[in-house]
C-alpha positions in Angstrom: -0.7 -35.4 -64.3 2.1 -34.0 -62.5 1.4 -30.2 -60.9 3.3 -28.5 -63.5 0.6 -30.0 -65.8 -2.5 -28.6 -64.5 -4.2 -25.5 -66.4 -5.2 -22.7 -64.0 -5.6 -20.7 -66.9 -9.0 -20.3 -66.3 -9.2 -20.2 -62.8 -9.5 -16.3 -61.4 -7.2 -14.4 -59.1 -7.5 -14.6 -55.3 -8.3 -10.7 -55.0 -8.5 -8.8 -51.9 -12.2 -9.0 -52.7 -12.2 -12.8 -52.0 -10.0 -13.1 -48.8 -13.0 -10.2 -47.4 -15.8 -12.5 -47.8 -13.7 -15.9 -47.5 -14.6 -18.0 -44.3 -12.3 -20.4 -42.9 -13.9 -24.2 -42.2 -12.8 -26.6 -40.2 -14.7 -29.8 -40.2 -16.2 -31.7 -37.1 -13.6 -32.9 -34.7 -13.9 -36.9 -34.6 -11.6 -38.9 -32.0 -12.0 -42.6 -31.9 -14.3 -44.3 -29.7 -14.5 -47.8 -28.8 -18.1 -49.5 -30.0 -18.8 -53.0 -29.6 -21.1 -54.3 -32.1 -21.5 -57.8 -33.4 -19.0 -59.5 -35.4 -21.1 -59.9 -38.6 -22.2 -55.9 -38.3 -18.9 -54.9 -38.4 -18.0 -57.5 -40.9 -20.9 -56.1 -43.5 -20.2 -52.5 -42.9 -16.4 -53.2 -43.6 -17.6 -55.4 -47.2 -19.2 -51.7 -47.9 -16.1 -50.0 -48.2 -13.1 -47.9 -46.4 -15.3 -45.4 -45.3 -17.2 -48.2 -43.5 -16.6 -45.9 -40.4 -17.9 -42.7 -41.9 -20.9 -44.7 -43.2 -21.4 -46.2 -39.3 -21.5 -42.3 -38.2 -24.1 -41.2 -40.4 -26.5 -43.8 -39.7 -25.9 -43.1 -36.2 -26.5 -39.1 -36.7 -29.3 -40.0 -38.4 -31.3 -42.4 -36.0 -30.9 -39.6 -34.0 -32.5 -37.7 -35.8 -35.2 -39.8 -37.0 -35.8 -39.7 -33.3 -36.9 -35.8 -33.0 -34.0 -35.0 -31.2 -30.6 -33.3 -32.3 -26.7 -33.4 -31.6 -25.3 -31.6 -28.8 -23.7 -28.4 -29.4 -19.9 -28.9 -28.6 -18.1 -26.2 -28.2 -16.5 -25.2 -31.0 -12.9 -25.5 -31.4 -10.2 -22.9 -32.6 -9.9 -23.3 -36.2 -6.8 -25.4 -36.9 -5.8 -24.2 -40.4 -5.3 -20.7 -42.3 -5.6 -19.2 -45.9 -2.7 -17.2 -46.7 -3.0 -14.6 -48.9 -0.8 -14.8 -52.2 -1.2 -12.2 -54.7 0.0 -11.9 -57.5 1.7 -8.9 -58.1 
């Protein structure tokens, strides 16, 4: 399907009310880290699919929560994205 074939007729227009309530969401930043794990452990995670790194991250977060701890609050980064107001007038 091309962009031209998409039917937008059931999507309401983005008016001033929408932009007054809109919030910018910037996903938490991730950075590359080096963690040593057994080859078999890594092989198992890789066999689960392309998102294996996300899976490892989620498992580690759940482990932290199970310990009764919370992830440290990191300083929020400034928004990297913006919502552009485009109205058909």
